[in-house]
C-alpha atoms as one frame of an Amber mdcrd trajectory, in Angstrom:
protein
   0.023  -0.120  -0.009   1.197   3.522  -0.480   1.255   5.702   2.061   0.501
   9.616   2.910   1.388  11.893   5.780  -1.438  14.299   6.830  -0.543  17.216
   8.742  -3.120  18.591  11.601  -4.654  14.951  11.258  -6.430  14.836  14.436
  -8.424  18.539  13.801 -11.240  18.784  11.218  -9.829  18.517   7.792  -7.083
  16.202   8.965  -8.960  13.772  10.775 -11.627  13.583   7.505  -8.318  13.304
   5.456  -7.212  10.609   7.556 -10.451   8.699   7.508 -11.070   9.167   3.424
  -7.474   7.684   2.461  -7.195   5.242   5.014 -10.825   3.850   3.964  -9.208
   4.086  -0.035  -6.526   1.537   1.055  -3.890   4.228   1.883  -1.754   3.682
   5.396  -1.374   7.341   6.894   0.989   8.500   9.331  -0.486  11.476  11.211
   1.344  14.714  12.548  -0.541  16.098  15.939   0.570  17.895  19.035  -2.680
  19.159  19.855  -1.887  23.187  19.136  -5.481  23.988  18.958  -5.621  23.518
  22.764  -2.536  25.703  22.868  -4.428  28.419  20.661  -8.152  28.155  22.409
  -7.954  26.545  25.214  -8.333  23.109  26.329 -12.473  22.925  25.456 -10.943
  23.450  21.647  -8.700  20.105  22.302  -8.601  17.646  19.240  -7.134  15.195
  21.805 -10.991  13.290  21.477 -10.654  12.943  17.927  -6.847  11.597  17.919
  -7.886   8.855  20.452 -10.955   7.857  17.820  -8.581   7.742  15.329  -6.073
   5.561  16.749  -9.123   3.194  17.608 -10.993   3.088  14.367  -8.317   3.440
  11.799  -6.233   0.345  11.895  -4.152   1.593   9.353  -3.111   4.891  10.797
  -0.341   5.695  12.866  -0.116   9.189  15.167   3.066  11.302  15.781   3.139
  13.746  18.146   5.334  16.065  16.219   5.784  19.435  15.440   5.787  20.562
  11.792   8.316  23.586  12.523  10.930  21.099  13.867  13.285  20.333  10.996
  15.001  17.517  12.976  11.880  15.954  13.403  10.152  16.047   9.957  13.699
  15.210   8.343  13.500  12.205  10.391   9.981  10.976   9.965  10.332  11.949
   6.036  13.611  10.246   5.697  12.192   6.723   7.291   9.158   6.642   5.246
  10.220   8.179   1.951  10.381   4.875   0.186   6.623   4.362   0.879   5.536
   8.002   0.702   3.283   9.350  -2.462   1.414  12.094  -0.530   1.442  15.040
   1.744  -1.789  16.728   2.924  -0.970  19.711   4.789  -3.969  20.928   6.866
  -2.327  21.928  10.157  -2.501  25.821  10.684  -2.869  28.455  13.339  -6.551
  29.410  11.814  -7.679  32.337  13.706  -7.613  35.987  12.621  -7.582  37.497
  16.206  -5.309  34.993  17.723  -2.316  35.700  15.269  -2.683  39.523  16.761
  -2.099  37.951  20.213   1.546  36.045  19.196   2.438  36.644  15.433   5.580
  34.779  15.902   3.749  31.660  16.616   1.354  32.114  14.390   3.790  32.925
  11.100   6.408  29.729  12.603   3.277  27.668  12.211   1.485  28.398   9.100
   4.485  29.990   7.112   7.505  28.173   8.644   5.836  24.911   9.420   4.409
  24.583   5.160   8.259  25.715   4.510   9.847  22.788   6.202   6.994  20.120
   5.114   7.893  21.308   1.889  11.368  20.938   1.643  11.360  17.556   3.400
   8.954  16.703   0.460  11.377  17.785  -2.070  14.535  16.205  -0.288  13.279
  13.066   0.189  10.009  12.493  -2.204  10.412  15.024  -5.004   7.705  12.880
  -6.811   4.691  13.206  -3.727   1.737  14.993  -4.217   1.464  17.977  -1.903
  -1.819  19.397  -1.047  -1.960  22.514   1.074  -4.940  23.718   2.603  -4.908
  27.506   2.509  -7.689  29.896   3.105  -9.869  32.614   1.294  -7.949  35.183
   3.295  -5.357  35.496   1.347  -7.898  37.806  -0.536  -7.721  39.644   2.359
 -11.034  42.374   2.924 -10.736  43.100  -0.966 -13.963  41.237  -1.200 -15.867
  43.849   0.970 -15.221  46.227  -1.988 -17.728  44.400  -3.837 -21.411  46.233
  -4.653 -23.405  44.451  -2.493 -26.905  45.089  -1.510 -28.635  44.108   2.107
 -31.332  42.012   2.150 -33.621  40.865   5.030 -31.449  38.173   6.226 -28.065
  38.591   4.419 -26.240  40.694   1.795 -25.882  39.953  -1.340 -24.391  40.581
  -4.605 -26.161  41.322  -7.884 -25.859  42.371 -11.263 -21.650  41.932 -11.114
 -19.456  38.601 -12.477 -19.066  37.191  -9.479 -22.743  36.936  -8.578 -23.742
  33.781 -10.225 -21.321  31.962  -9.609 -19.118  33.392  -6.530 -15.129  34.814
  -6.337 -12.761  32.913  -8.887  -9.052  32.841  -8.473  -8.334  35.710 -10.717
  -9.198  38.086  -7.470  -5.970  40.086  -6.526  -4.646  38.992  -3.136  -2.357
  42.575  -3.256  -3.354  46.149  -1.266  -5.869  44.939   1.013  -6.224  44.349
   5.059  -5.621  40.470   5.359  -5.298  39.922   9.272  -1.587  38.963  10.576
  -3.185  35.088   9.855  -3.920  36.232   6.148  -0.538  37.274   5.658   0.858
  33.854   6.855  -1.478  31.901   5.039  -0.350  34.187   1.910   3.515  33.637
   3.015   2.509  29.575   2.922   0.196  29.517  -0.518   3.012  31.035  -2.065
   5.359  29.141  -1.100   3.634  26.178  -2.215   2.838  27.519  -5.542   6.586
  28.366  -6.094   7.575  24.811  -4.952   5.474  23.463  -8.076   6.781  26.158
 -10.758  10.542  26.318  -9.451  10.941  22.465  -8.701   8.454  21.057 -10.850
   6.824  19.161  -7.855   3.032  18.198  -8.022   1.271  20.841  -5.646  -2.390
  22.422  -5.320  -3.577  24.960  -3.020  -7.069  25.022  -1.894  -8.021  28.301
  -0.925 -11.211  27.242   1.667 -13.947  29.156   2.580 -15.844  28.228   5.965
 -14.452  24.420   6.247 -16.868  22.844   8.789 -18.503  19.304   9.675 -19.110
  17.244  12.843 -15.583  16.469  13.837 -14.761  20.447  14.078 -13.991  21.061
  18.090 -15.757  24.716  17.461 -14.389  27.838  19.557 -15.265  31.387  19.584
 -12.457  32.422  17.664 -12.607  29.487  14.860 -15.292  27.141  13.618 -18.135
  29.659  12.848 -21.186  26.603  12.495 -19.451  24.212  15.132 -19.416  27.050
  17.676 -22.840  28.213  16.804 -24.407  24.749  17.062 -22.259  23.992  20.487
 -23.674  27.458  22.051 -27.235  26.631  20.982 -27.137  22.985  22.183 -25.646
  23.925  25.617 -27.072  27.296  26.119 -24.107  28.990  25.911 -24.172  32.967
  24.770 -22.845  33.378  21.274 -21.656  36.966  19.830 -22.206  37.974  16.405
 -19.547  40.389  15.473 -20.325  43.403  12.533 -22.267  43.648   9.366 -25.723
  43.235  11.263 -25.238  39.459  11.365 -25.945  39.311   7.793 -22.825  38.331
   6.726 -22.279  35.473   4.148 -20.206  32.465   4.248 -20.158  29.593   2.171
 -19.814  26.456   4.312 -18.258  23.384   2.636 -18.735  19.993   4.683 -14.819
  18.638   5.561 -15.769  14.948   3.547 -16.300  17.154   0.227 -13.444  19.319
   0.767 -11.361  15.992   1.010 -12.917  14.344  -1.838 -11.435  17.358  -4.176
  -7.912  16.316  -1.908  -8.407  12.711  -3.724  -9.726  13.574  -6.942  -6.219
  15.631  -7.151  -4.026  13.090  -5.789  -5.477  10.554  -8.322  -4.432  13.093
 -11.440  -1.750  15.664  -9.741  -1.049  18.681 -11.762   1.843  21.019 -10.885
   1.450  24.401  -8.368  -2.626  24.448  -9.169  -4.891  26.675  -7.129  -8.358
  26.636  -6.180 -11.005  28.300  -4.588 -12.603  25.490  -2.513 -15.939  26.426
  -0.746 -19.573  25.540  -0.704 -20.082  27.978  -3.417 -23.954  29.050  -4.827
 -24.893  25.277  -3.775 -23.889  25.598   0.014 -24.084  29.147   1.917 -25.698
  31.016   4.675 -25.711  34.343   6.761 -24.974  34.404  10.215 -28.591  35.340
  11.008 -29.874  31.964   8.746 -27.178  29.833  10.619 -28.719  30.984  13.723
 -32.456  30.242  12.318 -31.588  26.663  11.113 -29.492  26.244  14.384 -32.571
  27.148  16.172 -35.175  24.946  14.287 -32.777  22.321  14.637 -32.067  21.793
  18.220 -35.732  23.097  19.163 -33.928  25.567  21.230 -33.884  29.341  21.314
 -29.925  30.741  20.548 -28.827  33.405  23.543 -27.105  35.377  21.206 -25.932
  39.610  21.597 -24.451  41.816  18.849 -21.502  43.425  18.818 -21.099  46.130
  16.498 -17.827  46.025  15.700 -16.812  43.643  13.256 -13.333  41.397  12.950
 -10.396  42.787  11.432 -10.424  41.722   7.858 -13.594  39.919   8.136 -15.838
  39.367   4.893 -18.880  40.563   4.619 -20.021  38.292   1.486 -18.004  35.585
   0.578 -19.349  32.481  -2.071 -16.209  30.490  -3.588 -16.524  29.850  -7.203
 -15.473  26.195  -7.627 -15.677  25.971 -11.592 -11.738  25.654 -11.937 -11.729
  23.011 -10.155 -14.973  21.159 -11.668 -13.095  21.529 -15.230 -10.121  19.893
 -14.007 -11.841  17.309 -12.106 -15.508  16.890 -13.628 -16.213  13.466 -11.591
 -16.333  15.790  -7.986 -20.009  16.853  -6.731 -21.410  18.295  -3.305 -22.925
  15.637  -1.048 -23.536  18.128   1.633 -25.653  21.532   1.570 -25.995  23.653
   4.294 -29.027  22.105   6.108 -27.206  18.787   6.237 -24.211  20.110   7.158
 -25.874  21.678  10.042 -27.827  18.741  10.830 -25.117  16.925  11.049 -23.066
  19.483  13.410 -25.989  19.680  15.885 -26.631  16.259  16.153 -22.957  15.862
  17.098 -23.084  18.486  19.508 -26.066  16.757  20.940 -24.008  13.504  21.416
 -21.172  15.152  23.140 -23.420  16.499  25.924
């Protein structure tokens, strides 16, 4: 069997990747040192998910390592190079707000960690596929300059080239406010592109919208839908930050994103960039998400409104996924927004 390395393997996308690729018959080595608990506190720990993976996936091996540590990564890649066919890089510091608290750690995890994994791949397995989980925050707040129209429950885009399908990969990443998190992810994003172009490596960048699913350890600073569902199920207060609660996010289920990874792994290309979100197929505003969660849980949400929005936050984001579909026409969504929230609310109720 072939072997893949998954960084951030106990997180939302990492764990989905582990299960998906293991179910396809591959051996999987997961790298995860539960830095999510370091970032956001014990409530955001992914250790519960790590335990499930080790219990349920026989062809999974967990490594409590730090992707920033060159010696650790060199030893790992050297030892498994003969079998390694892919690296799926999901580890990250994922929060706008947290990045400003500790810019050094944010940058070393997001940018330096990515560089270490790229260089080890180039050095030991240059033919391996390298897949990077990037973010739509590489575009900064430029989407906020779009001519948005206020509707009853959401901001919407009309009479514009992005209106029908969403924002494509041609949007500039320059001359906008990214947040420090966005800047560190831009650095990593460009590195993955450059290793593909400069060294001819098979690399892919997936610029995610809101990545979500029932395995998400949601917290206030990261994990929009998971944290929202946790609050409504447990009766905890929730704060909506800015834009009248009408800000729109396209939400993609972790399974659908990882299926994108799988399609690219099977038929890789050099230095490709894809916007990867729920598109027009799966999206909602904050107000709409609250209403759906209340309906699904049969509970009233305790939420308040804070006028100040988060720095660099998008008012409206919907991903245009047509480029990926043109390269991999067999890929289809399995989940819409309703199905996503049903799974997340059910999972939260099960953890009470």
